[in-house]
N, C-alpha and C positions, 0 to 999 in steps of 0.2 A: 504494500500500500504506500503510495506517495501522495503527500499532502502539499498543496500550494496555498500559501497564505498571502493575501494582499489586503490593503485597506478596503473596508466595506464601501467606501465612497466610490469604488470602481465596480460596484455591483452590476451596473448596466452593461459593462464590458463582458460579464459572464452570464448575462441574462439568458442567452440561448442555451447554455449548458444547464442552468437552473430550470428552464422551461422543459427541456428534454427529460431531466431527472424527475421533475414534478409529474410529468405525464407517465413515465415508466413506473413511478412509485404509486400511482393512483391516488395522489395526495389531494387534500381538500382545497377549496378556494382560499382558505386562510394562509396557505403557503404558496399561492400563485405569485409569480414575479410582479404582476400588476398590483398585488396587495402589499408585497414586501418593499418594493422600491420607494413608494411614497412614505412608508414608515421611516426609512432611513433618511429621506429628504427632510422630514419634519422633526424627527426626534433624536437622531444620532448625534453624539457628542464629538465625533471625529476619532475616537479611540477604538471604534469597532473594527473587527476584522472579518473578512470573508474567507472561509476555509473550503477548499475543494479537494476531495480525495479521489484518486484515480487508481485503478487496478487493471493491468493489461490494456492500458490505453483508454479505458472506459471510465467515465465519471460514475462513482457508486455512492458518494455522499457529499453533501454540501451543508454549510451552516453559516449563520451570522453570529459572531461571538463578541462579547464585551468583557473587559476586565472588571471584576467586582471588588477586589482588594489585592494586595500583594500576593502573588502566587496562585491566584484563583481567577478562573474564567467561567462564564456562563453564557448560554444562548441569550442574545439580545432580546429584551423583554419590556418594551414600553407598554403602558397600560392599555393601549389600543390594540395590542396583539393578543388574541385569546390563547394562542398556542406558541410554544417555543419554536424558533426558526431553525429547525433541523430537518434535513431531508436525507433519506437513504433508500436504497433499493430494498424491496421486501426480502425477508429471509436472511438478511445479514445480521450479524451479532453487533448491536450498537456498542456494547462494552469493548469489544475488540477494536472497533473503529475509533472510539475515544482513546483507548490506550495507545494506538498508533499516532493519534493526533498530539499527544503530550510532547513528543519529540520535535514537532514542527512549530508549536506555539512559542512565542518569545517569553523570556523571563523565567525559564525553568518552572512551569506551573506545577503545583502540587495537587490541585483539584480542578475538575471541570464539571460543571453542572448543566444538565439538560432540564430546563424549567418548563412548567405547565405542559407536560406531555399528556396526550390523550390516548388512553388504551385502545380506542378504536383505530388510531393511526399507527401506534407502535405499542405492542404488548408490554405491560409492566414487567421489567426483569426481576428475577429472584435476587434476594439479598446475597452478597458475596463478600469475600475477604476485603475487597477494595471497592465494593458497590453498596450504596445505601439509598433506599428510596423513602420518600416522605409524601404523605397525602397532601394534595393541594386543596381542591374543592370538589364537591359533588356538583355535577351539571346534568341538565335534563335534555331530552329530545322527544319528539313525537314521530312515530312510524306512520307514514301516510299510506296505509293499506287498509282494505276492507270497506271503504266507502265512508263518507262523512256521517251518514245517518247512524251507522253502527258505532262509530267513534263518539258521536255526540250523546247517544243513549248511554254510553259507558261513563260519561262525565257525572259528577256529583249532582244530585237533585237540586241542591241549593244554587249552584252555578246556573243551571239551565233555567230554573224558575226565576232567579234574580234578573238574568238578561232578558227573558221574555217579558217580565214586568217593566223593565226599562224601555223596551221597544214599544210596548203598549202605551206607556206614558208619552213617549216622543210622538207617536201617532196621534194621540188625543190632542197634543199641543200643536199639531200640524207641522212638525219638524221632520223633514225627510233626511235619512242618513244616506251617505254615498261613500263608497270605497273606490279610490283611484289607484292604479298601479303604473308607475313610470319606469321605463327602461332605457329611454333615449339618453345617450351621453350628454347631449345638449341640455337636458333637463336637470342634470345633477347639481349644477351650481345653485339654481333656484331652490332645489330640494334642501340643500344644506342651509341656505338662508332661512327657509321656512322652519326647518328643524331647530335651528339656533333660536329663532323667536319663541317657539314653543318651550324649549328647555330653559331658555333664559327668563321665562316668566314664573318659574317654579322654584322649588327649594334648592336645586342645584346651583342656581345663580348665587344664592346666599352663601353656599358652601364653596363657591369658586371653582366648581367642576363642570359647569355647563359649557357646552360647545358654543363658540362664537364664530361667526362666519369668517372673521378676519384674523383669528389667532391660529396658533400652530395646529390645534385640533381641527378647526374649521377648514384650514388649507389642506390638511391631510385627508379628511373625509371627502372633500371635493375632488382632489387629485385622484384618490384611490377609486372612488365611485365612477368617475369619468373613465379611468383606465379599465376598470372591470366591465363597465357598461359597453365599452367598445368591443369587448369579447363576449357580449350577451351574457354577462355573469354578475349583474347587479340589478337590484330593483328597489324602488322606494314606494312604500304603501302610505297613502294619505287617507284620512277618514274625516268626513265632514258631517256636522249637524247643520242642515241647510247650506248656507254659504260660508259657514265658519269652520275653519280647520281646527280639529280638536285632538287629533292623535296622529302619530307617524311612526313608521318602522324604517330603518335603514338596513338593507340586507345585501349579502353577497351569495353567490350561487356557484355550484359546480355540477357535474353530471348527475350526481345522486342526491344532493342536499341543498337546502336553502338555510342560511345562517342569519338569524336576527341579531345584528350587531348592536343596535341602539333603538330604544323606544322612548318616545316622549308624548306627553299629553297636556292639554290645557287645564291647568290646576284651578282656573277660575270657574270651570263648569261646576254646577251644584254637586255636592257630595253624593246625592242620591243617584247620580249617573256615573257610569264607568266607561268613558270613551275608549280607553285602551283595551278593555275586555270586549266591548262591542266590536271594535275593529278586529281583534284577534279571532272572534267567532266567524266573522265574514271572510277574513283572510284564510282561515282553516278550510272553510267551505270551498273557497276558490282553489286552494292547493289540492284538496282531495279530488275535486272535479277535473282539474287540469292534468293530473297524472304525470307531471313532468319529473317530480322528485320522489325519492323513496323515504325521505325523512326531513323534518325541520329540527334544527339545532339552535339551542339558546346560548350555550357556552358561558353564561354567567353563573355565579354561585346560586344554587337552588334556593328559591324563596318560596314562601307559602303559596303565592299565586301560581308559580310553576306547577305545583302539585295539583292544582285544579284542572290543568290541561293534560297531564301525563303522569304515569307511574314509572316511566323509564328514566332511571337515574344511574349514573356511573361516576366513579371517582377518578379525577385527574391527579397527576402526581409529578413530583420532581425526582430526579435521580442524580446523585453525586457520585462521580467516578474519581477515585483517589489514585495518586501515583503509587503509593505503597499501602499495604493493609494496615500498618501501624498508624497511619494518619487517620484512617477511618475510625479506628479504635479510640484515638485521642479526641477526635471530634465528638464522638458519641459520649465520651466521659465528660467533656466540657459542657455539652448541652444538658446532660443529666444534672450536673452541679448547678447550672443556671436555672433549671426547672425547680430544683429543690429550694434554691435561694428565693425564687420569685413566687413559688407556690402556684405555678401556672403551667399549662402544657407547652410543649415546644412550638415555637412559631412555625407557621405553615411553609414559609419560604425556604428554598434550598440555599446551599452556599454557593 
């Protein structure tokens, strides 16, 4: 195995290799080059590296890595990336790949972490002398099979009754609901502006986490959605009460799945109405009817509202690969001491 290491700022020079590997691996939209390149443009510090592993002249693994502390590297993980930026051919041993990578990374690394790994993409490895895995979050999905009617009948009675009651109220008040789905690249700039207005009117604005059309997040989502839409791999769901925009989803897509990246709703709507839930019901109906996707993925931490829509939950994970087994042992001892001192469980994040 031979690794080539270059600054991640040169990602576009290697985009053709990343694209080929992405296709060969059957990887999701979240690892597509059109998703990754805007992440680097918007959020990279300049210290990130692009690693490309070749065997017998063929690219078998690629990753975007960032230094986390002296002697430690991890997959580049801005908050806008649901999964770690690691690609490999199916069937290869990720541990062996990382061990071979140690000799190519600068600074004599002692640990390399693959963060926010999805077991649907890469099976969780067993613990080993130099390998340690940590739970990250539980995440949810909906399998889009069997028809909407059967799916909806399996939802909780309270959800079905509550949304029916809301629709009846809207009808009595003469308020028509409307779901629009945009896929045109030229529509994405306006979509991000509309989304920013919705999110900026709610609690996220006060917390400082709301998307703003002109900030790094806003620029990222516009560039990414435009790039993905040019490949017919992005969609924006808008939901209206009459002429008023009340909820939105920003989504990316691949051959098998649609991923809801961001959801916002108008928090000035009366509390007796749930625009995001009403939108989700109509969106689900549309997805089941369309038959284009096998599943819908949420990729966020499972919340109570997720469990209204699905029972399908899996645990994402981090995996730390150590240069020597003794380092793994010392790291585990240190965390155990910290847990005892703090009286709290180990932090979810990998090293």
